[in-house]
N, C-alpha and C positions, 0 to 999 in steps of 0.2 A: 030169913026168906029167904031162898036161892031159885036163880032163876036160870033151869036149864033149855039149853036149845039143842038142838038136832038137824046135825051137817046131814045131807042127806050122805048115800054111802057111795053112789057116783061121783059126787064132787069129792069124797076123801080119798077113792083110788086115782082119778085124775091129778089131784093134788099130790100125793107120791111120788106120782110118774116123772110129772115137775119139778119136784124137788132132786129126784136122781138126775134129771136131765143139767138142772141148775148144778147139779156137784160134777158132773163132769164135763159138762163144754167147756171149747178151747181157749173163749175169751167172752168177756163178760157182755157184750153187745151183741152175741151170737145169735142170728134170728131162731124165733121158734119154730122148728121141722113142723114138718105135714100130719106127722103121725100124734104129734100132738096139738097141733093148731085143729083142724078137724074136728075132734072131739070138743075141745074148748071152746071153738065155736058154736056146735050144737049145744053144749050145757049152758053158751049164753045167751041161748033162747028161750030155756026154759027157766030159769033163776034168777034173780034180781042183780043189779050191777055192782052192788052194796056188799053181796054176798061174794060172789066172784072175785072184788077186791079183797074181802077178809081174807076169806079160805084159801084162795089158788094164787093171792097175789100177785093177778094180772089186769089189765084197765082194757074191762070191754070193748072200747070204743076204739082200742088203736087195734084189739083183735080184730074188729069188725071191718074197719077200714082198709087194713092190709090184705085181709080176705076176695076184697072187689075185685074184679077183674081188671086189670090196667089194659085200657087200651093202647093199639099203636100210635105213636105220635100223628097227628092230623099236619101232613102236609100245609104249612103256612101258605102260604099264595099272596103277592103284593098286588095289590090293587091296581087295577089299568087305569092310566090316567088317558083321558081322552085328550087327542088333538085338539081339539077344541079349547078345554081346559089349558093347556100349555101354554095355548096361543096367547090364551087372557091373562096368564102369571104372565108371559115375557111385556104383554103390552103395558099393564100394571107397573111392572119393575121399569121398563123405558120412560115412562110418565114420571115416575119420580125421579130418577135420573137426571130428567131434562129440568125439573121445578129445585133440587140442591144444588147451592151455588159450588164452585170448584174449590172452595176456601179449605179443602181440607178432609170435607166429611165423603165416606166411602159405604155403599154400599155391598156387601158381603152377599 
């Protein structure tokens, strides 16, 4: 008994386009161009991931992750330490220094 599988024509067309791009790309890790990425992303919403992996040889998770808009890096601000906190740290350090004998122990 032979099992017949039908692959949608849309996937076969995209497969041919992807194979042509893979044969002519400049280097192996070249990113997928937008004219192929957009149809592949649209197809990934309609068909299962296993079908896309087997027919198109692409990973739908990586495809969707790279399609997400990358937000500009948020400027990381340092926490502002209040003067009260600095004074408290200074007094704790001074109290520790006063308790440590001068036998060569240093607090940095």
